[in-house]
C-alpha positions as CSV (number, residue, x, y, z in Angstrom):
1,X,35.6,22.9,20.4
2,X,36.6,19.3,21.1
3,X,33.0,18.3,21.2
4,X,32.3,19.9,17.8
5,X,35.3,18.1,16.3
6,X,34.0,14.8,17.7
7,X,30.6,15.3,16.1
8,X,32.3,16.2,12.8
9,X,34.4,13.1,13.0
10,X,31.5,10.7,13.6
11,X,29.5,12.4,10.8
12,X,32.4,11.8,8.4
13,X,32.8,8.2,9.6
14,X,29.0,7.6,9.1
15,X,29.1,8.8,5.5
16,X,32.2,6.9,4.7
17,X,30.7,3.7,6.0
18,X,27.4,4.4,4.1
19,X,29.4,5.0,0.9
20,X,31.3,1.7,1.3
21,X,28.1,-0.2,1.9
22,X,26.4,1.3,-1.1
23,X,29.4,0.6,-3.2
24,X,29.6,-3.0,-2.0
25,X,25.9,-3.5,-2.8
26,X,26.4,-2.0,-6.2
27,X,29.3,-4.3,-6.9
28,X,27.2,-7.3,-5.8
29,X,24.3,-6.2,-8.1
30,X,26.6,-5.7,-11.1
31,X,28.3,-9.0,-10.3
32,X,25.0,-10.9,-10.2
33,X,23.8,-9.2,-13.4
34,X,27.0,-10.2,-15.3
35,X,26.9,-13.7,-13.9
36,X,23.4,-14.2,-15.4
37,X,24.3,-12.6,-18.7
38,X,27.3,-15.0,-19.0
39,X,25.1,-18.0,-18.2
40,X,22.5,-16.9,-20.8
41,X,25.2,-16.5,-23.5
42,X,26.2,-20.1,-23.0
43,X,22.8,-21.7,-23.3
44,X,22.8,-24.2,-26.2
45,X,20.5,-23.4,-29.2
46,X,19.6,-20.0,-27.8
47,X,21.0,-16.7,-29.3
48,X,19.8,-13.8,-27.3
49,X,18.7,-10.5,-28.8
50,X,18.3,-8.8,-25.4
51,X,18.3,-9.5,-21.7
52,X,16.8,-8.1,-18.6
53,X,18.2,-9.0,-15.1
54,X,16.4,-8.1,-11.9
55,X,15.7,-9.2,-8.3
56,X,14.0,-12.3,-7.2
57,X,13.8,-11.4,-3.5
58,X,14.4,-8.6,-1.1
59,X,18.1,-9.4,-0.5
60,X,19.3,-6.9,-3.1
61,X,21.0,-9.5,-5.3
62,X,20.3,-9.8,-9.0
63,X,19.1,-13.4,-9.3
64,X,16.4,-13.4,-12.0
65,X,16.7,-12.8,-15.7
66,X,14.7,-12.9,-18.9
67,X,16.1,-13.1,-22.4
68,X,14.7,-13.3,-25.9
69,X,15.7,-15.2,-29.0
70,X,13.8,-13.7,-31.9
71,X,15.1,-16.2,-34.5
72,X,13.9,-19.3,-32.6
73,X,10.9,-17.4,-31.1
74,X,11.7,-18.3,-27.5
75,X,12.0,-16.6,-24.2
76,X,14.4,-17.8,-21.6
77,X,13.7,-17.5,-17.8
78,X,16.8,-17.7,-15.6
79,X,17.0,-17.8,-11.9
80,X,19.7,-18.4,-9.3
81,X,18.8,-20.3,-6.1
82,X,21.1,-21.7,-3.5
83,X,24.2,-20.9,-5.6
84,X,22.9,-22.8,-8.7
85,X,21.6,-21.2,-11.9
86,X,18.8,-22.8,-13.9
87,X,16.8,-21.8,-16.9
88,X,13.6,-22.6,-18.7
89,X,13.1,-22.0,-22.5
90,X,9.5,-21.1,-23.4
91,X,8.1,-20.9,-27.0
92,X,6.3,-17.7,-27.9
93,X,3.1,-19.7,-28.4
94,X,3.2,-21.0,-24.8
95,X,3.0,-17.5,-23.2
96,X,-0.5,-16.7,-22.0
97,X,-0.4,-13.6,-19.9
98,X,1.9,-10.8,-18.8
99,X,1.4,-8.3,-15.9
100,X,3.1,-5.3,-14.3
101,X,2.7,-5.6,-10.6
102,X,3.2,-2.8,-8.0
103,X,3.1,-3.5,-4.3
104,X,1.3,-6.8,-4.9
105,X,-1.4,-5.3,-7.2
106,X,-1.6,-5.8,-11.0
107,X,-1.7,-2.4,-12.6
108,X,-1.4,-3.6,-16.3
109,X,-2.3,-6.9,-17.8
110,X,-2.6,-8.5,-21.2
111,X,-3.5,-12.1,-22.0
112,X,-4.8,-14.2,-24.8
113,X,-8.2,-13.0,-26.0
114,X,-8.0,-9.6,-24.2
115,X,-7.0,-6.1,-25.0
116,X,-3.9,-4.7,-23.3
117,X,-5.2,-3.0,-20.1
118,X,-4.4,0.7,-19.5
119,X,-2.4,3.0,-21.7
120,X,0.9,1.1,-21.4
121,X,1.7,0.8,-25.1
122,X,1.0,4.4,-25.9
123,X,3.2,5.3,-23.0
124,X,6.0,3.1,-24.2
125,X,5.9,4.8,-27.6
126,X,5.9,8.2,-26.1
127,X,8.5,7.3,-23.6
128,X,6.7,9.0,-20.8
129,X,6.2,6.9,-17.6
130,X,3.7,9.4,-16.2
131,X,1.4,8.8,-19.2
132,X,1.0,5.1,-18.4
133,X,0.1,5.4,-14.7
134,X,-3.4,5.5,-15.9
135,X,-5.5,8.4,-14.7
136,X,-3.4,9.6,-11.7
137,X,-2.7,13.2,-11.2
138,X,0.9,14.4,-10.8
139,X,0.3,14.9,-7.1
140,X,-1.0,11.4,-6.7
141,X,1.9,9.9,-8.6
142,X,4.4,11.7,-6.4
143,X,2.7,10.6,-3.2
144,X,2.7,6.9,-4.0
145,X,5.4,4.9,-2.2
146,X,6.5,1.8,-4.1
147,X,8.4,-1.1,-2.4
148,X,7.7,-3.6,-5.2
149,X,7.6,-3.3,-8.9
150,X,7.9,-6.3,-11.2
151,X,7.0,-8.2,-14.3
152,X,4.9,-11.4,-14.0
153,X,4.7,-13.8,-17.0
154,X,2.3,-16.8,-17.1
155,X,3.1,-19.8,-19.3
156,X,1.7,-23.3,-20.0
157,X,4.1,-24.8,-17.5
158,X,1.6,-26.4,-15.1
159,X,4.2,-27.2,-12.5
160,X,5.4,-23.6,-12.3
161,X,3.2,-21.4,-14.5
162,X,4.4,-18.0,-13.2
163,X,7.7,-16.3,-13.6
164,X,8.3,-13.1,-11.6
165,X,11.2,-10.7,-11.9
166,X,11.5,-7.6,-9.7
167,X,12.7,-4.2,-10.9
168,X,12.2,-2.9,-7.4
169,X,12.0,-5.0,-4.2
170,X,13.0,-2.8,-1.3
171,X,12.3,-2.2,2.3
172,X,12.9,1.5,1.6
173,X,10.0,2.9,-0.5
174,X,10.5,4.7,-3.8
175,X,8.3,7.7,-4.8
176,X,7.1,7.6,-8.4
177,X,8.8,10.9,-9.0
178,X,12.3,9.4,-8.1
179,X,14.8,8.6,-10.7
180,X,15.3,5.0,-9.4
181,X,11.6,4.3,-9.8
182,X,11.3,5.9,-13.3
183,X,14.3,4.0,-14.6
184,X,13.1,0.7,-13.3
185,X,9.6,1.3,-14.6
186,X,10.9,2.0,-18.1
187,X,12.7,-1.3,-18.2
188,X,9.7,-3.3,-16.8
189,X,7.5,-1.4,-19.2
190,X,9.7,-2.3,-22.2
191,X,9.6,-6.0,-21.5
192,X,5.9,-5.9,-20.8
193,X,5.4,-4.4,-24.2
194,X,7.7,-7.0,-25.8
195,X,5.7,-9.9,-24.3
196,X,2.4,-8.2,-25.1
197,X,3.4,-8.1,-28.8
198,X,4.4,-11.8,-28.6
199,X,1.0,-12.7,-27.1
200,X,-1.0,-10.8,-29.6
201,X,1.1,-12.1,-32.5
202,X,0.3,-15.7,-31.6
203,X,-3.3,-14.9,-30.7
204,X,-3.9,-14.0,-34.4
205,X,-2.6,-17.4,-35.6
206,X,-5.2,-19.3,-33.5
């Protein structure tokens, strides 16, 4: 009986510790997200119509952000490194390419002079993530394990042309059927669609 109580005790302690770790991580994520939002709100001559905050590395801390100012037609890329937050403002006309990347592989891409690859826009309108994972059966979708999911944007900044923001960057893989993957994909998909519209808008003016 004593042995059974000991096992129950250790199981309870394990779950309490796990809960506290998850809560602490969640608090850190929310804190990082709010910090970037506050920074973006105070950028001179930039009034945001929407922001997206995500991971820049695998540490589980929100340290990358993207925001849009529709009036001034600019995107803002924000990143936090070594405790300091910096940003770059990019005019719509200086954005050349946008990609959705999974596990290091580009699954959707649009660029100047090209058609949007895949069925991403149709999926965005329909609101069905499954519809935009082009051509995969439901079994294949469920079987795929995702450790990285992100948005990559290429601009005319020669010194640092690529900006990458993760929706998922984890040592523990997500299945495509999981809620965590679906929610993150929808957010990445939304911003892919926004940037795609910007690219195509300025392509028509050339």
